[in-house]
PDB file of N, CA, C, O and CB in Angstrom:
ATOM      1  N   MET A   1      18.901 -35.465 -34.213  1.00  0.00           N
ATOM      2  CA  MET A   1      19.031 -34.971 -32.848  1.00  0.00           C
ATOM      3  C   MET A   1      17.744 -35.282 -32.086  1.00  0.00           C
ATOM      4  O   MET A   1      16.638 -35.003 -32.549  1.00  0.00           O
ATOM      5  CB  MET A   1      19.335 -33.442 -32.833  1.00  0.00           C
ATOM      6  N   LEU A   2      17.921 -35.855 -30.930  1.00  0.00           N
ATOM      7  CA  LEU A   2      16.781 -36.220 -30.098  1.00  0.00           C
ATOM      8  C   LEU A   2      16.686 -35.269 -28.906  1.00  0.00           C
ATOM      9  O   LEU A   2      17.628 -34.541 -28.592  1.00  0.00           O
ATOM     10  CB  LEU A   2      16.900 -37.688 -29.619  1.00  0.00           C
ATOM     11  N   VAL A   3      15.537 -35.293 -28.257  1.00  0.00           N
ATOM     12  CA  VAL A   3      15.286 -34.370 -27.161  1.00  0.00           C
ATOM     13  C   VAL A   3      16.296 -34.537 -26.037  1.00  0.00           C
ATOM     14  O   VAL A   3      16.738 -33.547 -25.455  1.00  0.00           O
ATOM     15  CB  VAL A   3      13.886 -34.565 -26.627  1.00  0.00           C
ATOM     16  N   HIS A   4      16.665 -35.764 -25.727  1.00  0.00           N
ATOM     17  CA  HIS A   4      17.591 -35.978 -24.613  1.00  0.00           C
ATOM     18  C   HIS A   4      19.033 -35.613 -24.978  1.00  0.00           C
ATOM     19  O   HIS A   4      19.902 -35.599 -24.107  1.00  0.00           O
ATOM     20  CB  HIS A   4      17.528 -37.429 -24.160  1.00  0.00           C
ATOM     21  N   GLU A   5      19.293 -35.321 -26.238  1.00  0.00           N
ATOM     22  CA  GLU A   5      20.643 -34.921 -26.665  1.00  0.00           C
ATOM     23  C   GLU A   5      20.828 -33.400 -26.655  1.00  0.00           C
ATOM     24  O   GLU A   5      21.941 -32.915 -26.863  1.00  0.00           O
ATOM     25  CB  GLU A   5      20.928 -35.463 -28.067  1.00  0.00           C
ATOM     26  N   LEU A   6      19.767 -32.655 -26.420  1.00  0.00           N
ATOM     27  CA  LEU A   6      19.851 -31.200 -26.450  1.00  0.00           C
ATOM     28  C   LEU A   6      20.613 -30.669 -25.245  1.00  0.00           C
ATOM     29  O   LEU A   6      20.541 -31.229 -24.152  1.00  0.00           O
ATOM     30  CB  LEU A   6      18.456 -30.587 -26.498  1.00  0.00           C
ATOM     31  N   LYS A   7      21.348 -29.576 -25.463  1.00  0.00           N
ATOM     32  CA  LYS A   7      22.078 -28.928 -24.382  1.00  0.00           C
ATOM     33  C   LYS A   7      21.584 -27.500 -24.252  1.00  0.00           C
ATOM     34  O   LYS A   7      21.123 -26.904 -25.225  1.00  0.00           O
ATOM     35  CB  LYS A   7      23.611 -28.965 -24.632  1.00  0.00           C
ATOM     36  N   LYS A   8      21.680 -26.955 -23.049  1.00  0.00           N
ATOM     37  CA  LYS A   8      21.336 -25.552 -22.838  1.00  0.00           C
ATOM     38  C   LYS A   8      22.408 -24.700 -23.493  1.00  0.00           C
ATOM     39  O   LYS A   8      23.592 -25.033 -23.448  1.00  0.00           O
ATOM     40  CB  LYS A   8      21.201 -25.215 -21.316  1.00  0.00           C
ATOM     41  N   SER A   9      21.985 -23.589 -24.106  1.00  0.00           N
ATOM     42  CA  SER A   9      22.944 -22.709 -24.753  1.00  0.00           C
ATOM     43  C   SER A   9      23.753 -21.965 -23.699  1.00  0.00           C
ATOM     44  O   SER A   9      23.334 -21.848 -22.548  1.00  0.00           O
ATOM     45  CB  SER A   9      22.231 -21.718 -25.692  1.00  0.00           C
ATOM     46  N   THR A  10      24.926 -21.458 -24.109  1.00  0.00           N
ATOM     47  CA  THR A  10      25.781 -20.760 -23.161  1.00  0.00           C
ATOM     48  C   THR A  10      25.102 -19.486 -22.697  1.00  0.00           C
ATOM     49  O   THR A  10      24.481 -18.783 -23.494  1.00  0.00           O
ATOM     50  CB  THR A  10      27.149 -20.446 -23.786  1.00  0.00           C
ATOM     51  N   GLY A  11      25.217 -19.186 -21.413  1.00  0.00           N
ATOM     52  CA  GLY A  11      24.593 -18.006 -20.839  1.00  0.00           C
ATOM     53  C   GLY A  11      23.132 -18.207 -20.505  1.00  0.00           C
ATOM     54  O   GLY A  11      22.434 -17.239 -20.202  1.00  0.00           O
ATOM     55  N   PHE A  12      22.652 -19.429 -20.551  1.00  0.00           N
ATOM     56  CA  PHE A  12      21.241 -19.706 -20.269  1.00  0.00           C
ATOM     57  C   PHE A  12      20.912 -19.437 -18.805  1.00  0.00           C
ATOM     58  O   PHE A  12      19.907 -18.794 -18.503  1.00  0.00           O
ATOM     59  CB  PHE A  12      20.899 -21.159 -20.627  1.00  0.00           C
ATOM     60  N   ASN A  13      21.754 -19.925 -17.896  1.00  0.00           N
ATOM     61  CA  ASN A  13      21.525 -19.735 -16.463  1.00  0.00           C
ATOM     62  C   ASN A  13      22.280 -18.498 -15.983  1.00  0.00           C
ATOM     63  O   ASN A  13      23.343 -18.617 -15.373  1.00  0.00           O
ATOM     64  CB  ASN A  13      21.966 -20.990 -15.661  1.00  0.00           C
ATOM     65  N   LYS A  14      21.741 -17.325 -16.254  1.00  0.00           N
ATOM     66  CA  LYS A  14      22.378 -16.083 -15.838  1.00  0.00           C
ATOM     67  C   LYS A  14      21.752 -15.644 -14.524  1.00  0.00           C
ATOM     68  O   LYS A  14      20.530 -15.631 -14.379  1.00  0.00           O
ATOM     69  CB  LYS A  14      22.233 -14.975 -16.929  1.00  0.00           C
ATOM     70  N   LYS A  15      22.600 -15.286 -13.574  1.00  0.00           N
ATOM     71  CA  LYS A  15      22.087 -14.873 -12.269  1.00  0.00           C
ATOM     72  C   LYS A  15      21.412 -13.516 -12.382  1.00  0.00           C
ATOM     73  O   LYS A  15      21.857 -12.649 -13.134  1.00  0.00           O
ATOM     74  CB  LYS A  15      23.219 -14.824 -11.224  1.00  0.00           C
ATOM     75  N   ALA A  16      20.345 -13.342 -11.637  1.00  0.00           N
ATOM     76  CA  ALA A  16      19.612 -12.077 -11.632  1.00  0.00           C
ATOM     77  C   ALA A  16      20.422 -11.015 -10.900  1.00  0.00           C
ATOM     78  O   ALA A  16      21.123 -11.307  -9.931  1.00  0.00           O
ATOM     79  CB  ALA A  16      18.221 -12.247 -10.975  1.00  0.00           C
ATOM     80  N   LYS A  17      20.316  -9.775 -11.380  1.00  0.00           N
ATOM     81  CA  LYS A  17      21.018  -8.663 -10.752  1.00  0.00           C
ATOM     82  C   LYS A  17      20.292  -8.314  -9.458  1.00  0.00           C
ATOM     83  O   LYS A  17      19.108  -7.980  -9.484  1.00  0.00           O
ATOM     84  CB  LYS A  17      21.098  -7.425 -11.708  1.00  0.00           C
ATOM     85  N   VAL A  18      20.998  -8.391  -8.317  1.00  0.00           N
ATOM     86  CA  VAL A  18      20.402  -8.107  -7.017  1.00  0.00           C
ATOM     87  C   VAL A  18      20.565  -6.617  -6.741  1.00  0.00           C
ATOM     88  O   VAL A  18      21.688  -6.120  -6.661  1.00  0.00           O
ATOM     89  CB  VAL A  18      21.060  -8.971  -5.882  1.00  0.00           C
ATOM     90  N   LEU A  19      19.460  -5.909  -6.598  1.00  0.00           N
ATOM     91  CA  LEU A  19      19.480  -4.470  -6.421  1.00  0.00           C
ATOM     92  C   LEU A  19      19.079  -4.089  -5.002  1.00  0.00           C
ATOM     93  O   LEU A  19      18.388  -4.839  -4.311  1.00  0.00           O
ATOM     94  CB  LEU A  19      18.558  -3.799  -7.429  1.00  0.00           C
ATOM     95  N   GLY A  20      19.524  -2.913  -4.584  1.00  0.00           N
ATOM     96  CA  GLY A  20      19.073  -2.339  -3.318  1.00  0.00           C
ATOM     97  C   GLY A  20      19.585  -3.048  -2.098  1.00  0.00           C
ATOM     98  O   GLY A  20      18.839  -3.254  -1.141  1.00  0.00           O
ATOM     99  N   ARG A  21      20.877  -3.436  -2.111  1.00  0.00           N
ATOM    100  CA  ARG A  21      21.438  -4.112  -0.936  1.00  0.00           C
ATOM    101  C   ARG A  21      22.634  -3.348  -0.391  1.00  0.00           C
ATOM    102  O   ARG A  21      23.644  -3.944  -0.017  1.00  0.00           O
ATOM    103  CB  ARG A  21      21.849  -5.549  -1.284  1.00  0.00           C
ATOM    104  N   GLY A  22      22.513  -2.009  -0.346  1.00  0.00           N
ATOM    105  CA  GLY A  22      23.575  -1.201   0.241  1.00  0.00           C
ATOM    106  C   GLY A  22      24.523  -0.632  -0.798  1.00  0.00           C
ATOM    107  O   GLY A  22      24.659  -1.173  -1.895  1.00  0.00           O
ATOM    108  N   ASN A  23      25.184   0.481  -0.437  1.00  0.00           N
ATOM    109  CA  ASN A  23      26.056   1.169  -1.373  1.00  0.00           C
ATOM    110  C   ASN A  23      27.310   0.381  -1.720  1.00  0.00           C
ATOM    111  O   ASN A  23      27.782   0.455  -2.855  1.00  0.00           O
ATOM    112  CB  ASN A  23      26.442   2.496  -0.814  1.00  0.00           C
ATOM    113  N   SER A  24      27.857  -0.365  -0.783  1.00  0.00           N
ATOM    114  CA  SER A  24      29.106  -1.084  -1.042  1.00  0.00           C
ATOM    115  C   SER A  24      28.914  -2.217  -2.049  1.00  0.00           C
ATOM    116  O   SER A  24      29.893  -2.722  -2.599  1.00  0.00           O
ATOM    117  CB  SER A  24      29.667  -1.642   0.261  1.00  0.00           C
ATOM    118  N   SER A  25      27.687  -2.617  -2.295  1.00  0.00           N
ATOM    119  CA  SER A  25      27.445  -3.673  -3.276  1.00  0.00           C
ATOM    120  C   SER A  25      27.595  -3.167  -4.700  1.00  0.00           C
ATOM    121  O   SER A  25      27.723  -3.955  -5.637  1.00  0.00           O
ATOM    122  CB  SER A  25      26.060  -4.260  -3.083  1.00  0.00           C
ATOM    123  N   GLY A  26      27.578  -1.827  -4.862  1.00  0.00           N
ATOM    124  CA  GLY A  26      27.657  -1.260  -6.203  1.00  0.00           C
ATOM    125  C   GLY A  26      26.299  -1.128  -6.851  1.00  0.00           C
ATOM    126  O   GLY A  26      26.189  -0.546  -7.930  1.00  0.00           O
ATOM    127  N   LYS A  27      25.257  -1.654  -6.221  1.00  0.00           N
ATOM    128  CA  LYS A  27      23.895  -1.598  -6.763  1.00  0.00           C
ATOM    129  C   LYS A  27      22.946  -1.009  -5.722  1.00  0.00           C
ATOM    130  O   LYS A  27      21.780  -1.394  -5.640  1.00  0.00           O
ATOM    131  CB  LYS A  27      23.415  -3.010  -7.197  1.00  0.00           C
ATOM    132  N   GLY A  28      23.467  -0.064  -4.923  1.00  0.00           N
ATOM    133  CA  GLY A  28      22.652   0.527  -3.874  1.00  0.00           C
ATOM    134  C   GLY A  28      22.064   1.859  -4.303  1.00  0.00           C
ATOM    135  O   GLY A  28      21.758   2.062  -5.478  1.00  0.00           O
ATOM    136  N   ASN A  29      21.909   2.760  -3.351  1.00  0.00           N
ATOM    137  CA  ASN A  29      21.373   4.105  -3.553  1.00  0.00           C
ATOM    138  C   ASN A  29      20.094   4.124  -4.375  1.00  0.00           C
ATOM    139  O   ASN A  29      19.012   3.927  -3.822  1.00  0.00           O
ATOM    140  CB  ASN A  29      22.404   4.964  -4.219  1.00  0.00           C
ATOM    141  N   TYR A  30      20.185   4.354  -5.669  1.00  0.00           N
ATOM    142  CA  TYR A  30      18.972   4.487  -6.475  1.00  0.00           C
ATOM    143  C   TYR A  30      18.569   3.163  -7.128  1.00  0.00           C
ATOM    144  O   TYR A  30      17.496   3.067  -7.724  1.00  0.00           O
ATOM    145  CB  TYR A  30      19.172   5.551  -7.546  1.00  0.00           C
ATOM    146  N   SER A  31      19.409   2.165  -7.020  1.00  0.00           N
ATOM    147  CA  SER A  31      19.120   0.807  -7.491  1.00  0.00           C
ATOM    148  C   SER A  31      18.690   0.750  -8.957  1.00  0.00           C
ATOM    149  O   SER A  31      17.740   0.050  -9.309  1.00  0.00           O
ATOM    150  CB  SER A  31      18.044   0.196  -6.634  1.00  0.00           C
ATOM    151  N   GLY A  32      19.385   1.478  -9.787  1.00  0.00           N
ATOM    152  CA  GLY A  32      19.130   1.419 -11.221  1.00  0.00           C
ATOM    153  C   GLY A  32      17.912   2.186 -11.685  1.00  0.00           C
ATOM    154  O   GLY A  32      17.527   2.083 -12.849  1.00  0.00           O
ATOM    155  N   LYS A  33      17.284   2.969 -10.780  1.00  0.00           N
ATOM    156  CA  LYS A  33      16.070   3.698 -11.135  1.00  0.00           C
ATOM    157  C   LYS A  33      16.336   5.129 -11.549  1.00  0.00           C
ATOM    158  O   LYS A  33      15.432   5.809 -12.033  1.00  0.00           O
ATOM    159  CB  LYS A  33      15.116   3.686  -9.987  1.00  0.00           C
ATOM    160  N   GLY A  34      17.571   5.602 -11.365  1.00  0.00           N
ATOM    161  CA  GLY A  34      17.852   7.004 -11.644  1.00  0.00           C
ATOM    162  C   GLY A  34      17.569   7.856 -10.421  1.00  0.00           C
ATOM    163  O   GLY A  34      17.396   7.338  -9.318  1.00  0.00           O
ATOM    164  N   LEU A  35      17.523   9.185 -10.624  1.00  0.00           N
ATOM    165  CA  LEU A  35      17.461  10.093  -9.492  1.00  0.00           C
ATOM    166  C   LEU A  35      16.035  10.467  -9.116  1.00  0.00           C
ATOM    167  O   LEU A  35      15.614  10.235  -7.983  1.00  0.00           O
ATOM    168  CB  LEU A  35      18.245  11.334  -9.793  1.00  0.00           C
ATOM    169  N   LYS A  36      15.277  11.051 -10.066  1.00  0.00           N
ATOM    170  CA  LYS A  36      13.924  11.504  -9.765  1.00  0.00           C
ATOM    171  C   LYS A  36      12.976  11.059 -10.869  1.00  0.00           C
ATOM    172  O   LYS A  36      13.364  10.369 -11.811  1.00  0.00           O
ATOM    173  CB  LYS A  36      13.882  13.038  -9.599  1.00  0.00           C
ATOM    174  N   GLY A  37      11.733  11.473 -10.725  1.00  0.00           N
ATOM    175  CA  GLY A  37      10.750  11.196 -11.768  1.00  0.00           C
ATOM    176  C   GLY A  37       9.772  10.119 -11.378  1.00  0.00           C
ATOM    177  O   GLY A  37       9.902   9.470 -10.340  1.00  0.00           O
ATOM    178  N   GLN A  38       8.784   9.944 -12.242  1.00  0.00           N
ATOM    179  CA  GLN A  38       7.687   9.032 -11.936  1.00  0.00           C
ATOM    180  C   GLN A  38       8.166   7.592 -11.773  1.00  0.00           C
ATOM    181  O   GLN A  38       7.688   6.875 -10.894  1.00  0.00           O
ATOM    182  CB  GLN A  38       6.635   9.102 -13.026  1.00  0.00           C
ATOM    183  N   ALA A  39       9.090   7.173 -12.601  1.00  0.00           N
ATOM    184  CA  ALA A  39       9.550   5.781 -12.554  1.00  0.00           C
ATOM    185  C   ALA A  39      10.446   5.507 -11.359  1.00  0.00           C
ATOM    186  O   ALA A  39      10.677   4.346 -11.020  1.00  0.00           O
ATOM    187  CB  ALA A  39      10.288   5.435 -13.828  1.00  0.00           C
ATOM    188  N   ALA A  40      10.963   6.561 -10.706  1.00  0.00           N
ATOM    189  CA  ALA A  40      11.845   6.370  -9.556  1.00  0.00           C
ATOM    190  C   ALA A  40      11.067   6.187  -8.266  1.00  0.00           C
ATOM    191  O   ALA A  40      11.629   5.750  -7.262  1.00  0.00           O
ATOM    192  CB  ALA A  40      12.788   7.545  -9.420  1.00  0.00           C
ATOM    193  N   ARG A  41       9.776   6.517  -8.278  1.00  0.00           N
ATOM    194  CA  ARG A  41       8.970   6.434  -7.053  1.00  0.00           C
ATOM    195  C   ARG A  41       8.561   4.992  -6.761  1.00  0.00           C
ATOM    196  O   ARG A  41       8.548   4.137  -7.646  1.00  0.00           O
ATOM    197  CB  ARG A  41       7.718   7.321  -7.174  1.00  0.00           C
ATOM    198  N   SER A  42       8.229   4.749  -5.494  1.00  0.00           N
ATOM    199  CA  SER A  42       7.778   3.407  -5.148  1.00  0.00           C
ATOM    200  C   SER A  42       6.359   3.200  -5.664  1.00  0.00           C
ATOM    201  O   SER A  42       5.532   4.112  -5.631  1.00  0.00           O
ATOM    202  CB  SER A  42       7.843   3.179  -3.619  1.00  0.00           C
ATOM    203  N   GLY A  43       6.096   2.016  -6.130  1.00  0.00           N
ATOM    204  CA  GLY A  43       4.771   1.692  -6.639  1.00  0.00           C
ATOM    205  C   GLY A  43       4.492   2.252  -8.007  1.00  0.00           C
ATOM    206  O   GLY A  43       3.336   2.291  -8.431  1.00  0.00           O
ATOM    207  N   ALA A  44       5.535   2.695  -8.725  1.00  0.00           N
ATOM    208  CA  ALA A  44       5.342   3.299 -10.042  1.00  0.00           C
ATOM    209  C   ALA A  44       5.054   2.214 -11.070  1.00  0.00           C
ATOM    210  O   ALA A  44       5.849   1.293 -11.259  1.00  0.00           O
ATOM    211  CB  ALA A  44       6.583   4.124 -10.458  1.00  0.00           C
ATOM    212  N   SER A  45       3.921   2.332 -11.721  1.00  0.00           N
ATOM    213  CA  SER A  45       3.623   1.454 -12.852  1.00  0.00           C
ATOM    214  C   SER A  45       2.987   2.321 -13.921  1.00  0.00           C
ATOM    215  O   SER A  45       1.831   2.726 -13.801  1.00  0.00           O
ATOM    216  CB  SER A  45       2.680   0.253 -12.440  1.00  0.00           C
ATOM    217  N   ILE A  46       3.743   2.600 -14.957  1.00  0.00           N
ATOM    218  CA  ILE A  46       3.303   3.479 -16.033  1.00  0.00           C
ATOM    219  C   ILE A  46       2.832   2.595 -17.183  1.00  0.00           C
ATOM    220  O   ILE A  46       3.581   1.727 -17.632  1.00  0.00           O
ATOM    221  CB  ILE A  46       4.451   4.455 -16.488  1.00  0.00           C
ATOM    222  N   PRO A  47       1.607   2.797 -17.671  1.00  0.00           N
ATOM    223  CA  PRO A  47       1.142   1.975 -18.777  1.00  0.00           C
ATOM    224  C   PRO A  47       1.985   2.188 -20.031  1.00  0.00           C
ATOM    225  O   PRO A  47       2.540   3.269 -20.229  1.00  0.00           O
ATOM    226  CB  PRO A  47      -0.315   2.276 -19.072  1.00  0.00           C
ATOM    227  N   ALA A  48       2.082   1.177 -20.868  1.00  0.00           N
ATOM    228  CA  ALA A  48       2.923   1.231 -22.060  1.00  0.00           C
ATOM    229  C   ALA A  48       2.478   2.316 -23.019  1.00  0.00           C
ATOM    230  O   ALA A  48       3.296   2.842 -23.774  1.00  0.00           O
ATOM    231  CB  ALA A  48       2.918  -0.106 -22.764  1.00  0.00           C
ATOM    232  N   TRP A  49       1.189   2.668 -23.009  1.00  0.00           N
ATOM    233  CA  TRP A  49       0.677   3.656 -23.960  1.00  0.00           C
ATOM    234  C   TRP A  49       0.793   5.085 -23.436  1.00  0.00           C
ATOM    235  O   TRP A  49       0.466   6.024 -24.161  1.00  0.00           O
ATOM    236  CB  TRP A  49      -0.770   3.354 -24.291  1.00  0.00           C
ATOM    237  N   PHE A  50       1.243   5.273 -22.212  1.00  0.00           N
ATOM    238  CA  PHE A  50       1.333   6.613 -21.635  1.00  0.00           C
ATOM    239  C   PHE A  50       2.452   7.392 -22.305  1.00  0.00           C
ATOM    240  O   PHE A  50       3.558   6.875 -22.465  1.00  0.00           O
ATOM    241  CB  PHE A  50       1.563   6.543 -20.111  1.00  0.00           C
ATOM    242  N   GLU A  51       2.173   8.640 -22.701  1.00  0.00           N
ATOM    243  CA  GLU A  51       3.149   9.441 -23.443  1.00  0.00           C
ATOM    244  C   GLU A  51       3.566  10.684 -22.674  1.00  0.00           C
ATOM    245  O   GLU A  51       3.929  11.687 -23.287  1.00  0.00           O
ATOM    246  CB  GLU A  51       2.581   9.842 -24.793  1.00  0.00           C
ATOM    247  N   GLY A  52       3.524  10.644 -21.355  1.00  0.00           N
ATOM    248  CA  GLY A  52       4.050  11.715 -20.540  1.00  0.00           C
ATOM    249  C   GLY A  52       3.244  12.986 -20.570  1.00  0.00           C
ATOM    250  O   GLY A  52       3.819  14.062 -20.403  1.00  0.00           O
ATOM    251  N   GLY A  53       1.944  12.923 -20.773  1.00  0.00           N
ATOM    252  CA  GLY A  53       1.113  14.112 -20.799  1.00  0.00           C
ATOM    253  C   GLY A  53       0.896  14.657 -22.198  1.00  0.00           C
ATOM    254  O   GLY A  53       0.019  15.494 -22.412  1.00  0.00           O
ATOM    255  N   GLN A  54       1.686  14.190 -23.149  1.00  0.00           N
ATOM    256  CA  GLN A  54       1.486  14.555 -24.558  1.00  0.00           C
ATOM    257  C   GLN A  54       0.179  13.928 -25.034  1.00  0.00           C
ATOM    258  O   GLN A  54      -0.223  12.875 -24.540  1.00  0.00           O
ATOM    259  CB  GLN A  54       2.697  14.084 -25.452  1.00  0.00           C
ATOM    260  N   THR A  55      -0.487  14.575 -25.994  1.00  0.00           N
ATOM    261  CA  THR A  55      -1.728  14.026 -26.533  1.00  0.00           C
ATOM    262  C   THR A  55      -1.442  12.653 -27.137  1.00  0.00           C
ATOM    263  O   THR A  55      -0.560  12.531 -27.988  1.00  0.00           O
ATOM    264  CB  THR A  55      -2.349  14.984 -27.598  1.00  0.00           C
ATOM    265  N   PRO A  56      -2.158  11.632 -26.721  1.00  0.00           N
ATOM    266  CA  PRO A  56      -1.876  10.278 -27.183  1.00  0.00           C
ATOM    267  C   PRO A  56      -2.044  10.139 -28.693  1.00  0.00           C
ATOM    268  O   PRO A  56      -2.811  10.865 -29.325  1.00  0.00           O
ATOM    269  CB  PRO A  56      -2.779   9.290 -26.472  1.00  0.00           C
ATOM    270  N   LEU A  57      -1.315   9.200 -29.240  1.00  0.00           N
ATOM    271  CA  LEU A  57      -1.321   8.962 -30.683  1.00  0.00           C
ATOM    272  C   LEU A  57      -2.726   8.697 -31.203  1.00  0.00           C
ATOM    273  O   LEU A  57      -3.086   9.183 -32.275  1.00  0.00           O
ATOM    274  CB  LEU A  57      -0.415   7.791 -31.028  1.00  0.00           C
ATOM    275  N   ILE A  58      -3.513   7.945 -30.473  1.00  0.00           N
ATOM    276  CA  ILE A  58      -4.855   7.582 -30.933  1.00  0.00           C
ATOM    277  C   ILE A  58      -5.753   8.816 -31.043  1.00  0.00           C
ATOM    278  O   ILE A  58      -6.687   8.828 -31.845  1.00  0.00           O
ATOM    279  CB  ILE A  58      -5.485   6.553 -29.980  1.00  0.00           C
ATOM    280  N   ARG A  59      -5.480   9.854 -30.244  1.00  0.00           N
ATOM    281  CA  ARG A  59      -6.277  11.084 -30.304  1.00  0.00           C
ATOM    282  C   ARG A  59      -5.711  12.065 -31.328  1.00  0.00           C
ATOM    283  O   ARG A  59      -6.409  12.993 -31.735  1.00  0.00           O
ATOM    284  CB  ARG A  59      -6.336  11.747 -28.924  1.00  0.00           C
ATOM    285  N   ARG A  60      -4.465  11.879 -31.751  1.00  0.00           N
ATOM    286  CA  ARG A  60      -3.877  12.769 -32.746  1.00  0.00           C
ATOM    287  C   ARG A  60      -4.260  12.385 -34.161  1.00  0.00           C
ATOM    288  O   ARG A  60      -4.233  13.218 -35.067  1.00  0.00           O
ATOM    289  CB  ARG A  60      -2.381  12.776 -32.614  1.00  0.00           C
ATOM    290  N   LEU A  61      -4.616  11.126 -34.349  1.00  0.00           N
ATOM    291  CA  LEU A  61      -4.982  10.648 -35.686  1.00  0.00           C
ATOM    292  C   LEU A  61      -6.428  11.006 -36.003  1.00  0.00           C
ATOM    293  O   LEU A  61      -7.258  11.055 -35.095  1.00  0.00           O
ATOM    294  CB  LEU A  61      -4.774   9.124 -35.796  1.00  0.00           C
ATOM    295  N   PRO A  62      -6.750  11.257 -37.278  1.00  0.00           N
ATOM    296  CA  PRO A  62      -8.131  11.563 -37.638  1.00  0.00           C
ATOM    297  C   PRO A  62      -9.038  10.355 -37.478  1.00  0.00           C
ATOM    298  O   PRO A  62      -8.604   9.211 -37.609  1.00  0.00           O
ATOM    299  CB  PRO A  62      -8.200  12.070 -39.062  1.00  0.00           C
ATOM    300  N   LYS A  63     -10.316  10.630 -37.191  1.00  0.00           N
ATOM    301  CA  LYS A  63     -11.288   9.544 -37.033  1.00  0.00           C
ATOM    302  C   LYS A  63     -11.598   8.941 -38.394  1.00  0.00           C
ATOM    303  O   LYS A  63     -11.829   9.657 -39.369  1.00  0.00           O
ATOM    304  CB  LYS A  63     -12.589  10.053 -36.354  1.00  0.00           C
ATOM    305  N   LEU A  64     -11.600   7.622 -38.445  1.00  0.00           N
ATOM    306  CA  LEU A  64     -11.931   6.925 -39.688  1.00  0.00           C
ATOM    307  C   LEU A  64     -13.387   6.471 -39.606  1.00  0.00           C
ATOM    308  O   LEU A  64     -13.840   6.008 -38.559  1.00  0.00           O
ATOM    309  CB  LEU A  64     -10.970   5.704 -39.935  1.00  0.00           C
ATOM    310  N   ARG A  65     -14.097   6.601 -40.686  1.00  0.00           N
ATOM    311  CA  ARG A  65     -15.493   6.181 -40.690  1.00  0.00           C
ATOM    312  C   ARG A  65     -15.685   4.915 -41.468  1.00  0.00           C
ATOM    313  O   ARG A  65     -16.807   4.419 -41.573  1.00  0.00           O
ATOM    314  CB  ARG A  65     -16.370   7.260 -41.256  1.00  0.00           C
TER     315      ARG A  65
END
């Protein structure tokens, strides 16, 4: 098999889901964000290590020397 013989796999060119374009589109209102909470607000960027106010894992583990 050569490079020019390769084909794109099925489902490769999938259209992006368009959100926030009115209620009649079926993707309006909350636009997949849910109702309330930190992630529903504009400009929300929660770091991957954030645990919602719970003591972080790195602080729960004992210190190694």
